[in-house]
C-alpha positions in Angstrom: -7.9 73.7 -23.5 -7.8 74.1 -19.7 -10.6 71.6 -19.4 -8.8 69.1 -21.7 -5.6 69.6 -19.7 -7.5 69.0 -16.5 -9.1 65.8 -17.8 -5.7 64.6 -19.0 -4.2 65.3 -15.6 -7.1 63.5 -13.9 -6.6 60.5 -16.2 -2.9 60.4 -15.5 -3.6 60.6 -11.8 -6.0 57.7 -12.0 -3.5 55.6 -14.0 -0.8 56.4 -11.4 -3.2 55.4 -8.6 -4.0 52.1 -10.3 -0.4 51.4 -10.9 0.4 52.1 -7.2 -2.3 49.6 -6.2 -1.0 47.0 -8.7 2.5 47.6 -7.5 1.5 47.2 -3.8 -0.4 44.0 -4.6 2.6 42.6 -6.5 5.0 43.5 -3.8 2.8 42.1 -1.0 2.0 38.9 -2.8 5.5 38.3 -3.9 6.8 39.0 -0.4 4.5 36.5 1.2 5.1 33.8 -1.5 8.9 34.3 -1.2 8.7 33.7 2.5 6.6 30.6 2.0 8.9 29.3 -0.7 11.9 29.8 1.5 10.2 28.1 4.4 9.3 25.1 2.2 12.8 25.0 0.7 14.3 24.8 4.2 11.9 22.1 5.2 12.7 20.0 2.2 16.4 20.5 2.8 15.8 19.1 6.3 13.9 16.2 4.7 16.8 15.5 2.3 19.3 15.5 5.2 17.1 13.1 7.2 16.8 10.7 4.3 20.5 10.8 3.5 21.3 10.2 7.2 19.0 7.3 7.4 20.5 5.9 4.2 24.0 6.1 5.7 22.8 4.4 8.9 21.2 1.6 6.8 24.4 1.1 4.9 26.4 0.7 8.1 23.8 -1.8 9.4 24.0 -3.7 6.0 27.8 -3.8 6.2 27.6 -5.2 9.8 25.0 -7.8 8.7 27.1 -8.8 5.7 30.2 -9.1 7.9 28.2 -11.3 10.3 27.0 -13.4 7.5 30.5 -13.9 6.3 31.6 -14.9 9.8 28.7 -17.4 10.0 29.7 -18.9 6.7 33.3 -19.4 7.9 31.9 -21.2 11.0 29.7 -23.4 8.8 32.6 -24.2 6.4 35.0 -25.1 9.2 32.6 -27.4 11.1 31.4 -28.9 7.8 35.0 -29.6 6.9 35.6 -31.4 10.2 32.4 -33.4 9.7 33.6 -34.3 6.1 37.0 -35.5 7.3 35.4 -37.6 10.0 32.9 -39.0 7.5 35.6 -39.9 5.1 37.6 -41.5 7.8 34.6 -43.7 8.8 34.5 -42.2 12.3 30.7 -42.1 12.7 30.9 -40.9 16.3 33.2 -38.0 15.5 31.1 -37.1 12.4 28.0 -37.1 14.6 29.8 -35.0 17.1 30.4 -32.3 14.5 27.0 -32.6 13.0 25.4 -31.8 16.3 27.4 -28.6 16.4 26.1 -27.2 13.2 24.2 -24.0 13.6 20.4 -24.6 13.4 20.2 -22.5 10.2 23.0 -24.5 8.5 21.7 -27.8 9.9 18.5 -27.5 7.8 20.5 -26.8 4.7 22.9 -29.6 5.4 20.1 -32.2 5.9 18.4 -31.1 2.7 21.7 -31.3 0.8 22.5 -34.7 2.3 19.1 -36.1 1.3 19.5 -34.7 -2.2 23.0 -36.2 -2.3 21.7 -39.7 -1.5 19.0 -39.4 -4.1 21.1 -38.1 -7.0 24.8 -37.8 -6.2 25.7 -37.0 -9.8 23.6 -33.8 -10.0 23.9 -32.6 -6.4 26.7 -30.1 -5.6 29.6 -31.5 -3.6 28.9 -29.2 -0.7 25.8 -27.6 0.7 27.4 -24.2 0.2 26.9 -24.4 -3.6 23.1 -25.0 -3.1 20.9 -22.1 -4.0 19.0 -22.8 -0.8 22.1 -22.0 1.3 21.3 -18.6 2.7 22.1 -17.0 6.0 19.6 -14.8 7.8 22.2 -12.1 8.2 22.8 -12.2 4.4 19.1 -11.8 3.7 19.0 -9.0 6.3 21.9 -7.3 4.7 20.3 -7.4 1.2 17.1 -6.0 2.6 19.0 -3.2 4.4 20.8 -2.3 1.2 17.5 -2.0 -0.6 16.1 0.2 2.1 19.2 2.4 1.9 18.7 2.8 -1.8 15.1 3.8 -1.2 16.1 6.3 1.4 18.8 7.8 -0.9 16.3 8.1 -3.7 13.9 9.8 -1.4 16.7 12.2 -0.4 17.4 13.0 -4.0 13.7 13.7 -4.6 13.6 16.0 -1.5 16.6 17.8 -2.8 15.1 18.3 -6.2 11.9 19.7 -4.6 13.9 22.1 -2.4 15.8 23.3 -5.5 12.5 23.9 -7.3 11.3 26.0 -4.3 14.5 28.0 -4.5 13.8 28.6 -8.2 10.3 29.8 -7.3 11.9 32.2 -4.8 14.1 33.6 -7.6 11.1 34.2 -9.8 9.3 35.9 -6.9 12.4 37.9 -6.1 12.3 39.2 -9.7 8.7 40.3 -9.0 9.9 42.2 -6.0 12.6 43.8 -8.0 10.5 45.0 -10.8 7.7 46.0 -8.5 10.1 48.1 -6.5 11.5 49.8 -9.6 8.0 50.7 -10.7 7.6 52.8 -7.5 10.7 54.9 -8.0 10.0 56.1 -11.6 7.3 58.5 -12.7 7.4 57.6 -16.4 4.2 55.9 -17.2 5.5 53.5 -19.9 8.5 52.5 -17.7 6.1 51.8 -14.7 3.9 49.8 -17.0 6.7 47.6 -18.3 8.1 47.1 -14.8 4.7 46.1 -13.5 4.1 43.7 -16.3 7.4 42.1 -15.6 6.7 42.0 -11.9 3.2 40.4 -12.5 4.8 37.8 -14.8 7.4 36.9 -12.1 4.8 36.8 -9.4 2.5 34.5 -11.5 5.3 32.3 -12.6 6.5 31.9 -9.0 3.0 31.1 -7.8 2.5 28.6 -10.6 5.8 26.9 -9.7 4.8 26.7 -6.0 1.4 25.3 -6.8 2.9 22.3 -8.7 5.2 21.4 -5.8 4.4 19.1 -2.8 4.4 20.8 0.6 5.4 19.5 4.1 
């Protein structure tokens, strides 16, 4: 009997030592991974902010370009209207005076419209502004900036989702720290075993989540 009791005590001691080692590994690993996940989450939060800030800047630039395009269209319409009145009045000199004052960008569209008007007046729009070819550089720039802003905003949303997933990984790892810590303050073998299994599960789940995420 004394020998059996001694063997049982030795086995229990070995189990306790193994559990202590497992608990230490779980706590150390979970601690390191939690710090890494928190670092990555903060980096991705910064990335998100940078993308959103850039998107806002691009929207402002797009609005300015759109406003400039609108102003240029008003100039084109006013000068064209003066040319049209002079042309209708048969005042060729005044019509030419206004034609020379067309913006270079509009002058190309005007000449193309005028040539088309002479070829087929029935199918050509009454003004060059109705032509699909009538585009202002500022308008094209505005559309391009809007697309860039959308891309930046989408990138910001992706960065936010990545940061949130790193936070979730941190929560899983925090559970590993919790269960690993509980396992060290109880002496009941079955309670320690359950806490360590839960801690290992949280640690493995957190590590798996981190490995699937991009890092910066």
